[in-house]
N, C-alpha and C positions, 0 to 999 in steps of 0.2 A: 131513710131516703131512698127513694125509688133507683134502681140500677137499671142501665139501659142495657138491651140485648146485644150480645156480642162483646160486651165490655166486661173485661177482668183484671184484676189488679195486677200490677206487675210488681217485682221486688223493688222495694225502695233502694236506691243506689247510694244514699247517704253522702249526698253533696253537702248537705248540712249537718252538723253535729249540736244536738241540744245539750247545754252545759248543766244548767239545773231548771227544774220545774218547781213552781210554787203555786199551786192550784188551791183554792178555799175549799172547795168540795168538789164532789164527783156528781154534781146536781144537773138535771136536764132543765134548764130555764125555759125552754120553748117547746111547745109540744106543736109540731109541724103537721101532724097527722088531725089536729083538730078542724071540725067544719068552720070554726070561727078564725082559723088561722089567718094572720097578716103579716105581710114582708116585715121583717126584723129591721127597725131602724138604726142603722150604725155609723159613726162618724170615725172615719180614719184618717188621721193626722199624718202629714208627711213626716218620715222620721228625720229626727234632727241629725244633721252631721256634725260630729265633734272632732273631725280631725283636719289639720292645718298641714297639707303635705305637697308635694310636687304635682298631685293629681287632684288638688283640692276643688278644680272646676266641675269636677265630676259628681253629679248630685245623686250619690246612690241612694239616700234617703228616700227620695222622690220616686225615683225609680222602681225600688222595693214596694213602696205604699201604693203606687199604680198597680203593679202586679198583684197585689192582694186585693185592691178593688176589682179588678178584672175578674179574678178567680171567684171572689165571692158572687159578684154580679151573675156569673155564668149558672150558678145553682138555682136562681128564681126565688132564693129563700130570703134575701136580704134587700132592704132599700139601702143603698149606699148614698149617704148625703153629699151633696155637692161643697166642695171645699170652699166655694165663694160664700157659703152661709155661716162659715165658721166665725165666731166671736174671739176666739183665742186661736192664733196661728203658730206661735212657738211652743212646743211640748215644754211643760216645766220639769224641773229635775226632781220634786218631790210629789207625792200625791196631796199633801196638805196645800199645795200652790194651785192646784187645779180648781178652777171655778166651775164646778157642776152645773150651778144653776144656768151658765152660759150654754152648756150643751143640752140642758132641758128645755131651754128656751127655742132652740132651733129643731127641737123633736126627736134628739138622739136617746135611744135607751141604751145603748153600748158605744163605748169609746175606746179606740185603741190608739196608744201614743208609745213612743220609744225614741231610740236614738242609735246611731251607726258610728262605729269607730273603724278607721282604716288603718292596718298596719302593713305597710307594703301591698302585697296582693292578697292579703287576708282582710275579710271583713268580719267584724263582731257587731252582731245586733243585738240590742236589748229592747223586748217588747213588753207592753203592759195592757191588758185588757180589762176595762172597768164597766161595771154596771152604775150607770149614771143616776139613777133615782136615789140610790141609797149610797152612792160614792164608794162603792164597794169595790177591790181589786179581785178579779177573777183569776188572773194568772200572771206571773211575772217571770219571762223565759229569756234566757240568752241562746244564741246562736253563733256558729263560726262557719263561715263559707269563703271560697275564693270568688274575687271579683267577677269571674267568668260563669258564676252559677247563681246570679241574682234571680232568675226566673225560679229555679227550683228552691231558692230560700222564700220567695213570696209564697209558693205553693205550701211550704211547710207551716209558715205563719197561719195562712189561710185555713189549712187543716186543722192546726190547734185552736182557731177561733170556733170551727164549726164543732170539735170535740167538746170545748168548754159549754157552746150554748145548747147543742141538741144530741150531744152525746154520739155524734157520728163524724167521721173524719173526711167523709165526702170522696168525690171520684177524681180527685185533682192529679192522681198518680197513676191513672189508668190510660189505656190506649184502645182505640176502635179499630178494628180490621173490616174490611168491606172488599166487594168485587167489582171492580171497573170494567166495564164492558166496552169495546171498540168494534161494531159489527158483529161477526161471529166468535171474535176473539176475545178473551178476557184474562185478567190477572189481579193478584190480591195486593192491596195497599194497606198501611198501617199510618195511623195519625194520632197524635195526641189528644186527650180530653178536650182542649180548647181550639182544637182545628189547626195547631202548629205542627211542624215537621213532618210533613207527608213524604212517606218513603215506600218504595216499590218493594214488595216481598218475593214476588216470583217473575220469572220471565218466561212462562209457559205458552203465551199467545193462544190459549186454546178454552175450551169450557172450564170453569172451576166453579164449584159449588160447595155449600155447608162448611164453611171455615169455623173451627172451634178452639178457643183459647184452652189451655190447661190452666187449672186454678192458681198454679204458682207462677203463672205467666212466663214459664219459659219455652213453652211449645205451643206450635199452631199446626193443628191437623186440618186437612182439607181433601176434598175429591178433586181430582184434575182427569181431563180426556186428552192430555198431551200425547198417549201413545195411541190414541184412537178408541181405546176402550177405558172405562172408569176405573181408577187406581186411587187408593189413599196414600196420601204422603204427609210426613211428617217435618216441620220446620224447627230446628232447635236456636233458639235465639241467643244461648249462651256462647256457641261456637260458630253460628251461621250456617250449620250444616243441614242439608235436606236429603230425605231418604224415602224410599218406597216402602210402605209397611203393609199393603194389602193389593195385589193385582190377580185375583182368582178369576177364573173365567165365570162371565156372567156380570152381576151387579157387585159393584164394591162400594160402599157408601159410609162416610164418616159420621159417627155420633159424638155423644159427648165423652170427657175425661171423667175418670173415678176422682174422688175429693182429694186424693193424695197424689193426683197427677201421674200416676205410674200404670193406669190401664186406660184404654181407649174401647168405647163401643162401637162396634161396626155392624152393618147390615149386608149380608153375603147372600148370594145364590149360587155358590159353587156347587150346592148338591141338587140344583134344580128348583128349589124352593127359597123364598127369601126368608131368611131367618138372622136371629141376632145373636152375635158373637161379643 
């Protein structure tokens, strides 16, 4: 899957915990690089709510399923079938009870079903992915999350679907950084892959150029003219600290990080000529 410029995977913060994995094969079912590729038709049923509690009115199953649909839709790889077309609305408890012919009739190649169990502030999700034509289960997974991390849980399940079908986890847990300019002043912002949670990273109110993520997602390097001259700064997302790492006389331009995130490529003109360090 193609990666977007300035997107680098951040460390997964483990808001969800997979309890067991049951994959049939590590097989790639769909070749998205084929010139004949068409969007993958997939039916995502609302996860069945199995818990009767004081908060039983909260439809966690529908919320999680809606999140999965949104994440997969953003990839452009999937044709998410409309729930109104489903002939079978309530997920059965056993594979043998699924009428796969009903899903074939509406054009589904793959089917996701499962259930949600709530224990106080904890959510337990069981999800099962099927290949409809052969009635074959591709994975059967269980996750644990708190009720405030449903979006993270949805992304984890969507990522597992991607991995099972095209052998790629997708970009769901990545962030995008960009420079926002207002007149002569600009600053850096970070936003999630899906356009949510926009956050300001700097308050330089000056020219900012060439932001670069570290491969491990912990650092963001950039060139700023906040002091009147170009200087390279490093933002640490683990502790929020920002420090100046290059402010020599002349040009100070930020480049890419090394694969291990421990070194940073710089273009400097401190000796009179532009050279790479």
